[in-house]
C-alpha angles and dihedrals in degrees: 000000000000122000117262096242092058096050118125113251116250114249114258121248125224092261091054091050089051091049091050091050093048090049090052092054094045102262101106129120091268090059094054095100092050094052090044089057092046090051092050091049092051093048092049093046094050091045091055092045091049092050091050091047092049091047090050091053094049101028122123085208129074124257107305094337127130096205126081122256115272120255094252092054092050091051092053096041093095089065091063102039118128116265122220111218118210124238107266093233093058102090096186094050091046092052091049091047092051091047090054093054106287119218097352104131129359137220087279106039122051119264114265095026110129111231109228125199093224120145129209096271091057091054092047091050091048092051091048091052091050092050090049091051091050092051091047090050091050091049092048092051092047092050091047092051091050092051091048090050090050092050091049090052090053091050103256118141106235125173 
């Protein structure tokens, strides 16, 4: 009978190979406590985040403020309330929805605001036109004031 220290090692089975591989990548039995702690931390973190998110959705306060909303904000709050859209197959609910105003406004934009399909270049052009009009108005007023001052110097009564 051969001595124990000189015995040939038994060949590994597929399960043992899998366990060796899992141990190498950090998923063995000795890592159980670590992953348990990570799981607890994730559950607690997501629970706190979910509670804060839920509180933000239902809160009478603003986002992360400890003071109530001002009167003006409360008066305008109805413009930004969430809209519940009916299921398209429900004819009665669709008729009621359309009668109340339909798709005017969304949960992001205020109700009643017409949604334009303007791109950035249209806005830039519009701003440029406004600026041009303002400069033209300033120039016109300055010229008018100069003419009035000249007439007053010459003795004309101008109002």
